[in-house]
C-alpha positions in Angstrom: 16.8 8.4 3.6 14.2 7.8 6.3 14.1 4.1 5.3 17.9 3.8 5.8 17.8 5.7 9.2 15.0 3.5 10.4 16.8 0.3 9.5 20.1 1.6 10.9 18.7 2.9 14.2 16.2 0.2 15.2 17.1 -2.7 12.8 13.6 -2.9 11.5 13.0 -4.1 8.0 11.4 -1.4 5.8 9.1 -1.5 2.8 9.6 1.7 0.8 6.6 3.1 -1.0 8.1 4.1 -4.3 6.0 6.1 -6.8 6.5 7.0 -10.5 5.2 10.6 -10.2 8.3 12.6 -9.4 11.2 11.2 -11.4 11.9 10.3 -15.0 13.3 6.9 -16.0 16.9 7.9 -15.3 16.0 9.2 -11.9 13.9 6.2 -11.0 16.7 3.7 -11.9 19.3 5.9 -10.1 17.3 6.0 -6.9 16.6 2.3 -7.0 20.3 1.5 -7.2 21.0 4.0 -4.5 18.3 2.4 -2.2 19.8 -1.0 -2.7 23.3 0.2 -2.0 21.9 1.4 1.4 20.6 -2.1 2.3 17.0 -1.5 1.4 15.5 -4.3 -0.7 11.7 -4.1 -0.1 9.7 -1.9 -2.5 5.9 -1.3 -2.8 5.7 -0.1 -6.5 3.0 2.6 -6.9 2.0 4.9 -9.7 1.4 7.7 -7.2 -1.4 10.2 -6.7 -1.4 13.2 -9.0 -0.1 16.5 -7.5 -3.6 18.0 -7.7 -4.7 16.0 -4.7 -1.9 17.2 -2.5 -0.4 20.4 -1.0 1.4 21.3 -4.3 -1.3 21.2 -7.0 0.8 23.4 -9.2 3.7 20.9 -9.3 4.4 18.9 -12.5 4.0 15.2 -12.5 6.3 13.0 -14.6 4.7 9.6 -15.0 7.0 8.2 -17.7 6.0 4.8 -16.4 3.1 3.6 -14.2 3.3 0.9 -11.4 3.5 -1.9 -14.0 6.4 -0.2 -15.7 8.1 0.3 -12.3 7.8 -3.4 -11.5 9.3 -4.2 -14.9 12.3 -1.8 -14.2 12.9 -3.5 -10.9 12.7 -7.0 -12.5 15.3 -5.9 -15.0 17.6 -4.5 -12.2 17.2 -7.9 -10.4 18.5 -9.5 -13.6 21.5 -7.0 -13.9 19.8 -5.1 -16.7 18.6 -1.5 -17.1 15.2 -0.4 -18.6 16.5 -0.9 -22.1 17.9 -4.3 -21.4 21.6 -3.2 -21.3 23.8 -5.3 -19.0 25.0 -3.6 -15.8 27.8 -4.6 -13.5 25.7 -5.9 -10.6 22.2 -7.0 -9.9 19.8 -6.0 -7.2 17.7 -8.4 -5.1 14.5 -6.4 -4.6 11.3 -8.0 -3.2 8.7 -5.9 -4.9 5.0 -5.5 -4.0 2.0 -4.1 -5.8 -1.1 -2.3 -4.6 -4.6 -3.8 -5.3 -8.0 -2.3 -5.1 -11.1 -4.3 -4.0 -12.5 -3.6 -7.4 -10.7 -6.8 -8.5 -13.7 -8.7 -6.9 -16.2 -7.3 -9.4 -14.1 -5.9 -12.3 -12.4 -8.4 -14.6 -10.2 -5.7 -16.1 -8.9 -4.7 -12.7 -8.1 -8.4 -11.9 -6.3 -8.9 -15.2 -4.3 -5.8 -14.6 -3.2 -7.1 -11.2 -2.4 -10.5 -12.7 -0.2 -8.7 -15.3 1.7 -7.0 -12.5 2.3 -10.3 -10.8 3.5 -11.8 -14.1 5.9 -8.8 -14.5 7.6 -9.6 -11.2 5.5 -8.5 -8.2 6.1 -10.7 -5.2 3.4 -9.6 -2.8 0.1 -7.7 -2.8 -0.9 -4.8 -0.5 -4.6 -3.7 -0.3 -6.2 -0.4 0.2 -8.1 -0.2 3.5 -11.0 -2.7 3.7 -13.7 -2.4 6.3 -16.0 -5.2 5.3 -15.4 -8.8 6.5 -17.2 -10.3 3.6 -15.3 -8.2 1.1 -12.0 -9.3 2.7 -13.1 -12.9 2.2 -14.0 -12.3 -1.5 -10.8 -10.3 -2.1 -8.6 -13.1 -0.8 -10.6 -15.7 -2.9 -9.5 -13.7 -5.9 -5.9 -13.1 -4.9 -5.5 -16.8 -4.0 -5.6 -17.4 -7.7 -2.3 -15.5 -8.1 -0.4 -17.4 -5.4 1.2 -14.4 -3.7 1.2 -13.2 -0.1 -1.2 -10.4 0.8 -0.8 -7.5 3.3 -4.1 -6.0 4.4 -4.2 -2.2 4.5 -5.7 -0.9 7.8 -6.6 2.8 8.2 -8.2 3.5 11.6 -11.3 5.7 11.4 -11.2 8.7 13.7 -14.5 10.7 13.2 -17.7 10.8 11.3 -16.3 13.4 8.8 -13.3 11.1 8.2 -15.6 8.1 7.6 -17.8 10.1 5.1 -14.8 11.5 3.3 -13.2 8.0 2.7 -16.5 6.5 1.8 -17.6 9.2 -0.7 -14.4 10.7 -2.0 -11.7 8.0 -2.1 -11.8 5.7 -5.0 -11.7 2.0 -4.1 -12.7 2.5 -0.4 -16.2 1.5 0.7 -17.4 1.6 4.3 -20.4 -0.4 5.4 -23.4 1.5 6.7 -23.4 -0.1 10.1 -19.9 1.3 10.7 -20.8 4.7 9.4 -23.7 4.9 11.8 -21.4 4.1 14.8 -19.6 7.4 14.3 -22.7 9.6 14.0 -22.8 12.4 16.6 -19.9 10.9 18.6 -17.4 12.9 20.5 -13.7 12.5 19.7 -13.1 10.3 22.7 -16.0 8.0 21.8 -15.0 7.9 18.2 -11.5 6.8 19.2 -12.9 3.9 21.3 -15.1 2.9 18.4 -12.2 3.1 16.0 -10.1 0.9 18.3 -12.8 -1.7 18.5 -13.4 -1.9 14.8 -9.7 -2.0 13.9 -8.9 -4.8 16.3 -11.9 -6.8 15.1 -10.7 -6.3 11.5 -7.2 -7.5 12.3 -8.4 -10.5 14.3 -10.7 -11.5 11.4 -8.1 -10.9 8.7 -5.5 -13.2 10.5 -7.1 -16.3 8.9 -6.8 -14.9 5.4 -3.8 -12.5 5.1 0.0 -12.7 5.7 0.2 -9.4 7.5 -1.3 -5.9 8.0 -0.1 -2.4 7.2 -1.5 0.0 9.8 -1.7 3.5 8.2 -1.5 6.3 10.7 -4.4 8.8 10.4 -3.6 12.5 10.9 -0.3 11.8 12.7 -2.1 10.0 15.5 0.8 7.7 16.4 -0.5 7.1 19.9 -3.7 5.6 18.5 -1.7 3.1 16.5 0.5 2.2 19.5 -2.7 1.5 21.5 -3.8 -0.9 18.7 -0.4 -2.7 18.7 -0.4 -3.1 22.5 -3.8 -5.0 22.2 -2.8 -7.4 19.4 
């Protein structure tokens, strides 16, 4: 619904983050057909975080398919078929993306899994937040083998606690020590200035390698993101 309103009100193309956690196969297919009927045709296919990490840890997760299965469902719908291969009356025209972890740089299994998602129909790759210039370079060297456009995830850092949490608790995110030290004993105002400087440098560096960036809004700080955009 939000994707439709956004596109209707400001005519901005939207990429819907679609997860497998909350619906069974029937619900997933129904929602995909519904989205397409509303003029939304860009999907980032995700498995989805388990409820235990959110506000409703007692909720039940479905997970009848993972991100790979979701990509295959979308590929079938694009060919006018349902999950079981039954012909349907019309076909969708989804442009579907997949998420990728920086672990593909070192872990062959992770890279092969990403390669399998591309073979199943993924059209673009979006990364988790990456804060290391050299890691961006190595990541792109790997994804170049797959021949798909890459969108770099950018999550602005807002405090020393935020930096430590991401670095120590979030799988797939690693923050260099020289960045961590910048936030030590800094006020909120100083941390925001440091965040702006780091974010803009990351985007400027990434321009030579990626096809776009996805700026993730930290703790509803929309003004912070607007400040970044005004300096690009």
